[in-house]
C-alpha positions in Angstrom: -34.7 30.6 -52.3 -33.3 28.8 -49.2 -34.2 25.2 -48.7 -36.5 25.8 -45.7 -38.6 28.3 -47.7 -38.6 25.9 -50.6 -39.8 23.0 -48.5 -42.5 25.1 -46.9 -43.6 26.2 -50.3 -43.7 22.6 -51.6 -45.7 21.6 -48.5 -48.2 24.3 -49.0 -48.7 23.5 -52.7 -49.1 19.8 -51.9 -51.6 20.6 -49.2 -53.7 22.6 -51.5 -53.5 20.0 -54.3 -54.4 17.3 -51.9 -57.3 19.2 -50.4 -58.8 19.9 -53.8 -58.4 16.3 -54.9 -60.0 15.0 -51.7 -62.9 17.3 -52.1 -63.4 16.1 -55.7 -63.2 12.5 -54.6 -65.7 13.0 -51.8 -68.1 14.8 -54.3 -67.8 11.8 -56.7 -68.4 9.3 -53.8 -71.4 11.3 -52.7 -72.7 11.2 -56.2 -72.3 7.4 -56.5 -73.1 6.1 -53.0 -75.6 6.8 -50.2 -72.8 7.5 -47.7 -69.0 7.4 -47.3 -69.6 4.3 -45.1 -71.3 2.5 -48.0 -68.3 3.3 -50.2 -66.0 2.0 -47.5 -67.9 -1.3 -47.4 -67.7 -1.7 -51.1 -64.0 -0.7 -51.2 -63.3 -3.2 -48.4 -65.0 -6.0 -50.3 -63.1 -5.3 -53.5 -59.8 -4.8 -51.7 -59.9 -8.3 -50.2 -59.3 -9.8 -53.7 -57.3 -7.0 -55.3 -53.9 -8.6 -54.3 -54.9 -11.8 -56.1 -56.1 -9.8 -59.1 -52.9 -7.9 -59.4 -50.8 -11.1 -59.2 -52.9 -12.7 -61.9 -52.6 -9.7 -64.1 -48.8 -9.7 -63.7 -48.6 -13.4 -64.5 -50.7 -13.1 -67.6 -48.5 -10.7 -69.5 -50.2 -8.6 -72.2 -53.9 -8.1 -71.7 -55.6 -6.5 -74.6 -58.8 -5.3 -72.8 -58.0 -4.6 -69.2 -61.6 -3.6 -68.4 -63.0 -6.8 -69.7 -60.3 -8.9 -68.0 -61.0 -7.3 -64.6 -64.8 -7.5 -65.0 -64.4 -11.2 -65.8 -62.1 -11.7 -62.8 -64.6 -10.1 -60.4 -67.5 -12.2 -61.9 -65.4 -15.4 -61.5 -65.1 -14.9 -57.7 -68.6 -16.3 -57.2 -67.2 -19.7 -57.9 -63.7 -19.3 -56.4 -62.9 -20.9 -53.1 -61.3 -18.8 -50.3 -62.4 -15.5 -51.8 -64.5 -12.8 -50.4 -65.0 -11.4 -46.9 -67.7 -11.7 -44.2 -69.8 -9.0 -42.7 -67.8 -9.5 -39.5 -64.5 -9.0 -41.4 -65.8 -5.8 -43.1 -66.9 -4.5 -39.7 -63.5 -5.3 -38.2 -61.5 -3.7 -41.1 -63.7 -0.6 -41.4 -64.6 -0.1 -37.8 -68.2 0.3 -38.9 -70.8 -1.5 -36.7 -71.9 -4.9 -38.0 -75.6 -3.9 -38.3 -74.6 -0.9 -40.4 -72.3 -3.1 -42.6 -75.2 -5.5 -43.0 -77.5 -2.6 -44.2 -74.9 -1.3 -46.7 -74.1 -4.8 -48.0 -77.8 -5.4 -48.6 -78.0 -2.1 -50.6 -74.9 -3.1 -52.6 -76.4 -6.5 -53.3 -79.6 -5.0 -54.5 -77.7 -2.7 -56.9 -75.7 -5.7 -58.2 -72.3 -4.4 -57.1 -71.6 -7.3 -54.8 -72.8 -10.9 -54.4 -72.4 -13.7 -52.0 -70.2 -16.4 -53.4 -70.7 -20.2 -53.0 -69.0 -20.1 -49.5 -71.4 -17.3 -48.4 -68.7 -14.5 -48.5 -69.2 -11.2 -50.2 -67.4 -10.5 -53.4 -67.6 -7.7 -56.0 -69.3 -8.3 -59.3 -68.1 -7.2 -62.7 -70.6 -4.3 -62.5 -68.4 -2.6 -60.0 -65.8 -1.8 -62.7 -68.3 0.2 -64.8 -70.1 1.7 -61.9 -67.0 3.2 -60.4 -65.4 4.2 -63.7 -65.6 7.9 -63.2 -64.2 7.7 -59.7 -61.4 5.4 -60.9 -60.5 7.7 -63.8 -60.5 10.8 -61.5 -58.1 9.1 -59.1 -55.8 7.8 -61.9 -55.7 11.3 -63.4 -54.8 12.8 -60.1 -52.0 10.3 -59.5 -50.5 11.1 -62.8 -50.8 14.9 -62.1 -49.0 14.3 -58.7 -46.3 12.3 -60.3 -45.7 15.0 -62.9 -45.6 17.6 -60.2 -43.0 15.7 -58.2 -41.0 15.1 -61.4 -41.1 18.8 -62.2 -39.6 19.6 -58.8 -36.5 17.5 -59.6 -35.9 16.8 -55.9 
């Protein structure tokens, strides 16, 4: 098989794999959230502290129970200075209108997935870890499958 045909074949396989995965992700998001926008708002809030979480995990070394550690980290953000994000920041990052962001944050607060910290910024709670477990496991499994697929290509 010539290289052009090989690359076209790989592109087609990857397109199909990606399409199926995205479809599965969207079905899971639809199952867990009222809209894709609500999920985007929650993801934006969690992402604002993910960098610090990753740095903290790296500095800690061996962590016996990652789920518990991460849950406790999210819960600790209510008391942590300079954590969280404002409704305006979420609107800017997601390009969702502020009134819509406000509506979705109120829904997420009522469900206990986010909370306002002492500075009045929105932060995730430890409940987010358990609530999004199926989605997180689906994404992790798919990343492993993609890595194995690429490895099998030996390119």
